Residue frames as qw, qx, qy, qz and C-alpha x, y, z in Angstrom:
[[0.004, -0.513, -0.012, 0.858, 89.80, -20.16, -98.75],
 [0.629, 0.626, 0.383, -0.258, 87.40, -19.14, -101.67],
 [0.583, 0.185, 0.437, 0.659, 88.63, -19.10, -105.14],
 [0.115, 0.674, 0.322, 0.655, 86.74, -15.87, -105.81],
 [0.187, -0.223, -0.427, 0.856, 87.08, -12.87, -103.56],
 [0.009, 0.748, 0.648, 0.144, 83.51, -11.43, -103.19],
 [0.167, 0.021, 0.022, 0.986, 83.26, -7.78, -103.97],
 [0.255, 0.530, 0.490, -0.644, 80.38, -5.57, -103.21],
 [0.529, 0.641, -0.041, -0.554, 78.14, -5.42, -106.35],
 [0.041, -0.395, 0.858, 0.326, 80.19, -8.35, -107.95],
 [0.335, 0.218, 0.909, -0.118, 77.12, -10.44, -108.14],
 [0.405, 0.640, 0.162, -0.633, 75.40, -8.12, -110.56],
 [0.423, 0.110, 0.754, 0.491, 74.74, -9.12, -114.15],
 [0.361, 0.554, -0.055, -0.748, 73.53, -6.63, -116.92],
 [0.400, 0.190, 0.843, 0.304, 71.74, -8.42, -119.78],
 [0.325, 0.305, -0.179, -0.877, 70.24, -6.78, -122.81],
 [0.344, 0.299, 0.890, 0.009, 67.05, -8.36, -123.98],
 [0.034, 0.358, 0.564, 0.743, 64.42, -7.48, -126.60],
 [0.321, -0.166, 0.147, -0.921, 61.52, -5.15, -125.83],
 [0.761, -0.138, -0.446, -0.451, 59.12, -8.09, -126.37],
 [0.682, -0.115, -0.670, 0.270, 60.90, -10.28, -123.78],
 [0.121, 0.077, -0.450, 0.881, 61.25, -7.45, -121.36],
 [0.532, -0.168, -0.096, -0.824, 57.40, -6.85, -121.68],
 [0.797, -0.181, -0.542, -0.198, 56.64, -10.54, -121.11],
 [0.497, -0.004, -0.630, 0.597, 58.87, -10.38, -117.86],
 [0.138, -0.117, 0.254, -0.950, 57.08, -7.36, -116.63],
 [0.682, -0.184, -0.312, -0.636, 53.61, -8.98, -117.33],
 [0.724, -0.155, -0.653, 0.156, 54.71, -12.17, -115.40],
 [0.275, 0.070, -0.537, 0.794, 55.96, -10.06, -112.51],
 [0.365, -0.143, 0.045, -0.919, 52.61, -8.13, -112.40],
 [0.734, -0.149, -0.489, -0.447, 50.59, -11.28, -112.67],
 [0.773, -0.255, -0.546, 0.198, 52.29, -13.05, -109.70],
 [0.353, -0.918, -0.027, -0.178, 52.89, -9.90, -107.73],
 [0.808, -0.290, 0.117, 0.499, 56.63, -10.16, -107.81],
 [0.032, 0.833, -0.256, -0.490, 59.42, -7.88, -108.97],
 [0.764, 0.587, -0.225, -0.146, 60.85, -8.38, -112.39],
 [0.114, 0.596, -0.774, 0.179, 64.26, -9.37, -110.76],
 [0.587, -0.163, 0.710, -0.352, 62.45, -12.06, -108.83],
 [0.834, 0.442, 0.131, -0.304, 60.96, -13.35, -112.11],
 [0.500, 0.708, -0.499, 0.021, 64.38, -13.38, -113.81],
 [0.172, -0.508, 0.802, -0.264, 66.06, -15.06, -110.90],
 [0.754, 0.057, 0.566, -0.329, 63.30, -17.80, -110.65],
 [0.802, 0.562, -0.090, -0.181, 63.59, -18.36, -114.58],
 [0.301, 0.707, -0.634, 0.087, 67.34, -18.73, -114.24],
 [0.419, -0.347, 0.778, -0.314, 67.10, -21.07, -111.36],
 [0.826, 0.257, 0.435, -0.248, 64.65, -23.34, -113.35],
 [0.669, 0.714, -0.153, -0.139, 66.32, -22.77, -116.78],
 [0.033, 0.718, -0.695, 0.010, 69.93, -23.51, -115.91],
 [0.477, -0.197, 0.851, -0.102, 69.44, -27.13, -114.78],
 [0.749, 0.482, 0.404, -0.210, 67.17, -27.67, -117.65],
 [0.536, 0.777, -0.303, -0.130, 69.61, -26.46, -120.21],
 [0.208, -0.557, 0.803, -0.042, 72.32, -28.52, -118.54],
 [0.679, 0.139, 0.686, -0.221, 70.03, -31.58, -119.01],
 [0.708, 0.654, 0.163, -0.211, 69.41, -30.74, -122.60],
 [0.261, 0.757, -0.594, -0.083, 73.05, -30.23, -123.34],
 [0.395, -0.326, 0.855, -0.077, 73.89, -33.67, -121.66],
 [0.730, 0.351, 0.560, -0.177, 71.10, -35.30, -123.68],
 [0.582, 0.780, -0.108, -0.203, 72.36, -33.82, -126.92],
 [0.028, -0.673, 0.739, 0.025, 75.88, -35.00, -126.20],
 [0.556, -0.070, 0.811, -0.170, 74.52, -38.47, -125.50],
 [0.729, 0.557, 0.333, -0.218, 72.36, -38.56, -128.64],
 [0.442, 0.790, -0.392, -0.165, 75.31, -37.46, -130.84],
 [0.209, -0.465, 0.859, -0.041, 77.53, -40.12, -129.32],
 [0.635, 0.155, 0.728, -0.206, 74.83, -42.84, -129.87],
 [0.641, 0.715, 0.074, -0.267, 74.21, -41.63, -133.41],
 [0.232, 0.750, -0.606, -0.127, 77.83, -41.79, -134.26],
 [0.388, -0.247, 0.884, -0.084, 78.20, -45.29, -132.72],
 [0.694, 0.398, 0.543, -0.256, 75.13, -46.44, -134.77],
 [0.527, 0.780, -0.191, -0.277, 76.61, -45.00, -137.90],
 [0.010, 0.598, -0.797, -0.085, 79.86, -46.69, -137.47],
 [0.567, 0.020, 0.811, -0.142, 78.04, -50.11, -136.84],
 [0.702, 0.579, 0.320, -0.264, 75.98, -49.64, -139.92],
 [0.392, 0.771, -0.469, -0.180, 79.12, -48.90, -142.00],
 [0.242, -0.407, 0.881, -0.010, 80.77, -51.94, -140.59],
 [0.657, 0.246, 0.679, -0.215, 77.76, -54.09, -141.51],
 [0.624, 0.722, 0.007, -0.298, 77.70, -52.71, -144.98],
 [0.115, 0.684, -0.705, -0.148, 81.36, -53.50, -145.46],
 [0.430, -0.187, 0.878, -0.096, 80.71, -57.07, -144.36],
 [0.697, 0.485, 0.432, -0.304, 77.91, -57.41, -146.84],
 [0.547, 0.785, -0.191, -0.222, 80.05, -56.31, -149.71]]
């Protein structure tokens, strides 16, 4: 059984954006002969995995940086 009970209209999402961003989305939709909703859906499909990858990379970088910092501190203690 599904964790979420699907309701009519439950998949809708309202998002407030700047006038500039809305204008850019409308321009893209006109350029590629699509609806604005199609453009937003496409950008979300592309952007979500990209953001997840960036987030994972940031976590890895932070961990590696902290490990390097700890090693440098240990080396400094050994020299003293």
